[in-house]
C-alpha positions in Angstrom: 88.8 106.4 131.5 91.7 104.4 132.9 94.7 103.1 131.3 93.5 99.5 130.8 90.4 100.7 129.0 92.4 103.0 126.9 94.7 100.1 125.9 91.7 97.9 124.9 90.2 100.9 123.1 93.5 101.3 121.0 93.5 97.5 120.2 90.0 97.9 119.1 90.9 100.7 116.9 93.7 98.7 115.4 91.4 96.1 114.2 88.9 98.6 112.8 91.8 100.5 111.1 92.5 97.6 108.8 89.3 97.7 106.7 89.1 101.4 107.0 92.7 101.8 105.5 91.7 99.7 102.5 88.8 101.8 101.8 90.7 105.2 102.1 93.9 104.0 100.5 96.4 104.8 103.2 98.4 102.6 105.8 96.6 101.5 109.0 99.8 102.9 110.7 98.7 106.3 109.5 95.2 106.0 110.9 96.3 104.8 114.1 98.8 107.7 114.5 95.9 110.1 113.8 93.7 108.3 116.2 96.3 108.5 119.0 96.8 112.1 118.4 93.1 112.7 118.7 93.0 110.9 121.9 95.8 112.5 123.2 94.1 115.9 122.9 91.2 114.8 124.9 91.2 116.2 128.5 89.7 113.0 130.1 92.2 110.5 128.4 94.8 109.2 130.6 98.4 108.8 129.7 99.8 105.3 129.2 102.8 104.9 131.6 105.1 102.5 129.8 108.7 102.8 130.6 110.7 103.8 127.6 113.1 101.2 128.3 110.5 98.6 127.7 109.1 100.0 124.4 111.8 98.7 122.3 112.1 95.2 124.0 108.4 94.6 124.0 107.2 95.8 120.6 110.3 95.7 118.2 111.2 92.0 118.6 107.8 90.5 117.5 107.4 93.1 114.7 110.8 92.5 113.3 110.3 88.8 113.4 106.8 89.0 111.7 108.3 91.1 109.0 111.4 89.0 108.5 109.1 85.9 108.0 108.1 87.3 104.7 111.4 87.4 103.3 114.7 85.3 102.9 118.4 85.4 102.9 118.4 85.0 99.3 116.4 88.3 98.9 118.8 90.2 100.9 121.9 88.6 99.2 120.4 89.6 95.9 119.8 93.3 96.8 122.6 93.7 99.4 124.2 96.8 97.7 121.1 99.0 97.7 120.0 97.6 101.3 123.6 98.4 102.7 123.8 101.8 101.1 120.5 102.8 102.8 120.6 100.8 106.1 124.2 101.8 106.9 125.4 104.8 104.4 122.3 106.7 104.4 121.7 106.2 108.2 125.3 107.5 109.0 124.9 110.3 106.6 121.6 111.4 108.1 122.9 111.2 111.7 125.8 113.4 110.8 123.8 116.0 108.7 121.0 116.2 111.4 123.6 116.6 114.0 125.3 119.5 112.1 121.9 121.3 111.4 120.6 120.9 115.1 123.8 121.9 116.6 123.9 125.0 114.3 120.3 125.9 115.7 121.0 125.1 119.2 124.9 125.9 119.5 125.0 125.7 123.3 124.0 121.8 123.3 126.8 119.2 123.0 127.4 117.7 119.6 126.9 114.3 121.1 123.4 115.2 122.1 122.8 116.4 118.5 124.3 113.1 117.1 121.7 111.2 119.4 119.0 113.0 117.5 120.4 112.4 114.2 120.6 108.6 115.2 117.1 108.4 116.3 115.4 110.2 113.4 117.5 108.4 110.6 115.9 104.9 110.3 112.6 104.7 108.3 110.1 102.3 109.9 109.8 98.9 108.1 106.2 98.2 109.2 104.6 101.4 107.7 106.7 101.4 104.7 106.3 97.9 103.7 102.4 98.0 104.4 101.9 100.7 102.1 104.4 99.4 99.5 102.5 96.2 99.4 99.1 97.6 99.3 99.9 100.0 96.3 101.2 97.4 93.9 104.8 98.5 93.7 107.4 96.5 91.9 108.7 93.6 94.0 112.3 94.9 93.9 111.3 98.1 95.6 109.2 96.4 98.2 112.2 94.1 98.9 114.6 96.9 99.2 112.3 99.1 101.3 111.7 96.1 103.7 115.4 95.3 104.0 116.3 98.9 104.7 113.6 99.1 107.3 114.6 95.9 109.0 118.5 96.5 109.0 118.7 100.3 109.5 117.8 100.2 113.1 120.9 98.3 113.7 123.2 101.1 112.6 121.0 103.7 114.2 120.7 102.1 117.7 124.4 101.5 117.9 125.0 105.2 116.9 122.4 106.3 119.4 124.0 104.3 122.2 127.5 105.7 121.7 126.2 109.4 121.5 124.0 108.9 124.8 127.1 107.4 126.5 129.2 110.3 125.3 126.6 112.8 126.9 126.2 110.8 130.1 129.8 110.5 130.7 131.4 113.4 128.9 133.7 111.2 127.0 134.0 109.9 123.5 136.4 107.6 121.6 136.1 107.0 118.0 138.1 103.8 118.3 136.1 102.6 120.9 132.9 103.5 119.2 134.1 101.5 116.1 135.1 98.5 118.1 131.6 98.5 119.9 130.1 98.4 116.5 131.9 95.6 115.4 131.5 93.6 118.6 127.8 94.4 118.7 127.3 93.1 115.2 129.4 89.9 115.8 127.5 89.1 119.1 124.3 89.6 117.5 125.0 87.3 114.5 126.3 84.6 116.9 123.2 84.9 119.1 120.8 85.0 116.2 122.3 81.9 114.5 122.5 79.9 117.8 118.9 80.7 118.6 117.8 80.1 115.1 119.5 76.8 114.9 118.2 75.6 118.4 114.8 77.1 117.5 114.6 74.9 114.3 115.6 71.7 116.2 113.0 72.5 118.9 110.2 73.2 116.4 110.9 70.0 114.6 110.9 68.0 117.9 107.7 69.7 119.4 105.6 68.5 116.3 102.3 70.2 117.4 101.5 73.5 115.6 100.4 75.2 118.8 103.6 74.3 120.6 105.6 75.3 117.7 103.9 78.7 117.2 104.4 79.4 121.1 108.1 78.8 120.7 108.3 81.1 117.6 106.8 83.8 119.8 109.5 83.6 122.5 112.4 83.2 120.3 112.5 87.0 119.2 112.4 88.2 122.6 115.1 85.6 123.8 117.3 86.7 120.8 116.8 90.4 121.6 117.3 89.9 125.5 120.4 87.6 125.2 122.0 89.9 122.7 121.5 93.2 124.6 122.8 91.4 127.8 126.0 90.4 125.9 126.4 94.0 124.5 125.2 93.1 121.1 122.5 94.3 118.8 119.0 92.9 119.9 117.6 94.1 116.6 120.3 92.3 114.4 120.0 89.2 116.6 116.3 89.1 116.2 116.6 89.3 112.4 119.3 86.8 112.1 117.3 84.3 114.1 114.1 85.0 112.1 115.7 84.6 108.8 117.6 81.4 109.7 114.3 79.8 111.3 112.2 81.1 108.2 114.6 79.1 105.9 114.9 76.1 108.2 111.1 75.5 108.8 110.6 75.2 105.0 111.8 71.7 105.4 108.6 71.0 107.7 105.9 69.2 106.0 103.2 70.1 108.5 100.4 72.1 107.1 98.8 72.8 110.5 102.2 74.6 111.5 102.1 76.8 108.4 98.3 77.7 108.8 98.4 78.2 112.4 101.6 80.3 112.4 100.6 82.4 109.4 97.4 83.3 111.3 99.0 84.0 114.6 101.7 86.1 113.3 99.3 88.2 111.2 97.1 88.8 114.1 100.0 89.6 116.3 101.6 92.1 113.9 98.2 93.8 113.2 97.6 94.4 116.9 101.2 95.2 117.9 101.9 97.7 115.0 98.5 99.3 115.5 99.1 99.6 119.4 102.7 100.8 118.7 101.5 103.6 116.1 98.6 104.6 118.4 101.2 105.0 121.2 103.1 107.3 119.0 100.0 109.6 118.8 99.3 109.4 122.6 102.8 110.4 123.4 102.1 113.7 121.6 100.5 114.8 125.0 103.7 113.8 126.9 105.8 116.0 124.4 103.6 119.1 124.5 103.4 119.0 128.4 107.4 118.7 128.4 107.8 121.7 126.1 104.9 123.6 127.8 104.7 127.1 126.2 108.0 126.8 124.5 106.7 124.8 121.6 106.2 127.8 119.1 109.9 128.7 119.7 111.0 125.1 118.7 109.1 125.0 115.4 112.0 126.5 113.5 114.7 124.0 114.6 112.2 121.1 114.0 111.4 122.4 110.5 115.1 122.5 109.8 115.6 119.1 110.8 112.6 117.8 108.9 113.8 119.4 105.8 117.3 117.7 106.3 115.9 114.5 106.8 113.6 114.3 103.8 116.0 116.4 101.6 119.1 114.3 102.3 117.1 111.1 101.5 116.2 112.3 98.1 119.8 113.6 97.3 121.1 110.3 98.5 118.8 108.0 96.5 119.2 110.2 93.4 123.0 110.0 93.5 123.1 106.3 94.1 120.4 105.7 91.4 122.8 107.7 89.0 125.9 105.7 90.1 124.0 102.4 89.9 122.8 103.2 86.1 126.4 103.4 85.0 128.4 100.9 87.4 126.0 98.4 89.1 123.0 98.2 86.9 123.7 94.4 86.1 124.6 93.5 89.6 121.8 95.1 91.7 118.0 95.4 92.0 118.3 99.3 92.7 115.5 101.2 91.1 116.3 101.8 87.4 114.1 105.0 86.8 114.0 108.2 88.6 110.2 107.7 89.0 110.9 104.6 91.2 113.4 106.4 93.0 111.0 109.2 93.8 108.6 106.7 95.1 111.3 105.2 97.3 112.2 108.6 98.7 108.8 109.4 99.7 108.2 106.1 101.4 110.8 106.9 104.0 108.5 107.2 106.9 109.8 107.3 110.6 107.9 105.3 113.3 108.1 103.2 116.4 112.0 102.9 116.7 112.4 106.8 116.6 109.6 107.3 119.1 111.0 104.6 121.5 114.5 106.0 121.3 113.5 109.6 121.9 111.5 108.6 125.0 114.3 106.5 126.2 116.7 109.4 126.5 117.7 109.7 130.1 116.4 112.7 132.4 119.8 113.2 134.0 123.5 112.8 133.1 126.0 110.9 135.4 126.8 114.0 137.3 123.2 114.7 138.2 122.5 117.5 135.8 119.7 117.6 133.3 120.3 115.8 130.1 121.1 118.6 127.7 118.5 119.5 125.1 116.2 116.5 126.0 112.9 118.6 125.4 114.3 120.1 122.0 115.2 116.5 121.1 111.9 115.1 121.9 110.0 117.7 120.2 112.2 117.7 117.2 111.9 113.9 116.9 108.0 113.9 117.1 107.9 116.6 114.4 109.9 114.3 112.1 107.6 111.1 112.8 104.3 113.3 112.5 105.4 114.9 109.3 106.7 111.7 107.6 103.7 109.6 108.7 100.8 112.2 108.5 102.1 114.0 105.3 104.1 111.4 103.4 101.9 108.4 104.2 98.5 109.7 103.1 100.2 111.4 99.8 102.3 108.2 99.0 99.5 106.8 96.8 99.2 110.0 94.8 103.0 110.1 94.3 102.7 106.5 93.0 99.9 107.3 90.6 101.6 110.5 89.5 104.9 108.8 88.8 103.1 105.7 87.1 105.2 103.1 89.1 103.6 99.8 89.3 104.5 95.9 89.4 105.0 94.0 86.5 101.9 91.9 86.7 102.5 89.9 83.6 105.9 88.8 84.8 104.4 88.0 88.2 101.7 85.9 86.6 104.2 84.1 84.4 106.3 83.2 87.4 103.4 82.0 89.2 102.3 79.7 86.2 105.8 78.3 86.0 105.6 77.5 89.7 102.4 75.7 89.3 103.8 73.8 86.5 106.9 72.7 88.5 104.3 71.7 91.5 102.1 69.5 89.2 105.2 67.9 87.5 106.5 67.0 90.8 103.2 65.6 92.1 102.6 63.4 88.9 106.3 62.2 89.0 105.9 61.1 92.4 102.5 59.6 91.7 104.2 57.5 88.9 107.0 56.5 91.3 104.4 55.1 93.8 102.3 53.3 91.1 105.6 51.5 90.0 106.6 50.8 93.7 103.2 49.6 94.9 102.1 48.2 91.6 98.9 50.2 91.3 96.3 49.0 88.9 96.1 51.2 85.7 92.5 52.3 86.4 93.6 53.6 90.0 96.6 55.4 88.7 94.8 57.0 86.0 92.0 58.2 88.3 94.5 59.6 90.6 96.4 61.3 88.0 93.3 62.8 86.5 92.4 64.1 90.0 95.6 65.9 90.4 95.6 67.5 86.9 92.1 68.6 87.5 93.1 70.2 90.9 95.8 72.0 89.0 93.3 73.3 86.5 91.0 74.6 89.6 94.0 76.2 91.3 95.4 77.8 88.1 93.4 77.3 84.9 96.1 79.0 82.7 98.9 76.7 83.8 97.0 73.4 83.2 97.2 71.6 79.8 94.5 71.9 77.2 92.8 68.4 78.4 92.9 69.4 82.0 91.4 72.8 81.1 88.6 71.3 79.1 87.8 68.6 81.6 87.8 71.3 84.3 85.5 73.6 82.3 83.1 70.6 81.6 83.0 69.8 85.5 83.0 73.3 86.7 79.2 73.6 87.3 78.8 70.0 88.6 81.9 70.8 91.0 80.2 73.9 92.4 77.0 72.0 93.0 78.7 69.2 94.8 80.8 71.6 96.9 77.6 73.4 97.8 76.0 70.0 98.7 79.0 68.9 100.5 79.3 72.2 102.6 75.5 72.1 103.5 75.9 68.4 104.8 79.2 69.1 106.6 77.6 72.3 108.2 74.6 70.0 109.5 77.3 67.8 110.9 79.2 70.8 112.5 75.9 72.2 114.1 75.1 68.7 115.6 78.7 68.7 117.1 78.1 72.2 118.5 74.7 71.1 120.0 76.6 68.2 121.6 78.9 70.8 123.2 76.1 72.2 125.3 75.0 68.8 126.5 75.9 67.7 130.1 78.6 64.9 130.2 80.2 65.8 126.8 83.7 67.0 127.0 84.1 70.4 125.1 87.7 69.6 124.1 86.4 66.3 122.5 83.8 68.3 120.5 86.2 71.1 119.4 88.6 68.3 118.1 85.8 66.9 116.0 84.8 70.3 114.8 88.5 71.0 113.8 88.5 67.9 111.8 85.4 68.7 110.1 86.7 72.3 109.4 90.0 71.0 107.9 88.0 68.4 105.7 86.0 71.4 104.3 89.2 73.4 103.4 
């Protein structure tokens, strides 16, 4: 088995992991990590040689962009207190605490190397956490805060990691310089993200064709990451700012093709990339065991101490901020209001792609040519944290959710959906009435159009429609199903004829595909 075959196998596994994850009730990220670990232990499986310096630039931008598309600036603004407390405060506290424990366990290592370990194990992974949170029916405020924490905590962690690595490499550290670098990194990232987001929105509007627009959206996160990093900014923050700006900007576009194609494209991209990334985590287990050799049993103690620190400190931090929010900030934030929700949030803090990529990116040598101090210990400990949180916390999170009784308020969600449908139909009918006046439509035409919109509303959401529309929809339901079946049967005959024509000499395939697409859109 060569590397290309192994990569294809991982991508196939990423697809199969999705339905399997729904059956067993765990995140596909967990299954892919287990799959990677199993493959890594096979004697005939090759190692995938991807430079650590390329893992973050190739994997993180599209994953962050795909995750950011599902949220908005408003959600972050409404939850900025809990998100900031975790994405900044908790990351810094975890880096410091882990550094202290690791340095106490290995006193011969530089404190800067211990800080690098603390930084790379501090940020929970947004993909694994939000995937599980969404599938478990957690309250929306928890999903939003977990997603916001996962998206922004990498910014803090990577800056701390970079400063610590530089201190080990050069043997010099300056606190004012580190603080200034953090500020400059954030400012540059925001500027780059806003500029590319603005330019991307203008170009998206100009291109006009869905496939071209989606292709542009694929390049933008890589451009934001690369330009920000080249200008000493945070590539992660630049991607997030660009994605959030563009997501809000494109809501003004009225092209359904762009939304349909874009949503499908990014769903597929996220599924394959996240599956490959978590499969790679498991595969790299072989590299870590190879690096540690026969020493790995002696490293278990230090790794266990760090795992306990990471998991325990998150619980202490969340319980403390929950207690404070109850008395001071309860009316101003969406911080979890019950200890049960806090327990679920604690156990959802799984580490993943960023931790592994940063661990593998640790240099082999310092500037003076000596071995990077403690690199083997750091690698082993980082993988212990990742595997513990993914393979223990991930599969048991559904059990924790059931035991604590935390679930979304489905009645509230249903009411919000009903209110939105009412707003939609009112806007449609108001516009129809204005058109009828402007174009002097006959009364029978106006009434027929109005009844059609009201019945469409009843089909889309019967509870949101008025009584007359509900009654009309109920009377026509059987007939509508019969007509739909007939219409689909007829259209399918036309589609088969078009596909048969595709095989005929002289018939351009792209012409057939264009006709087939129009038939498919008409059916939808």
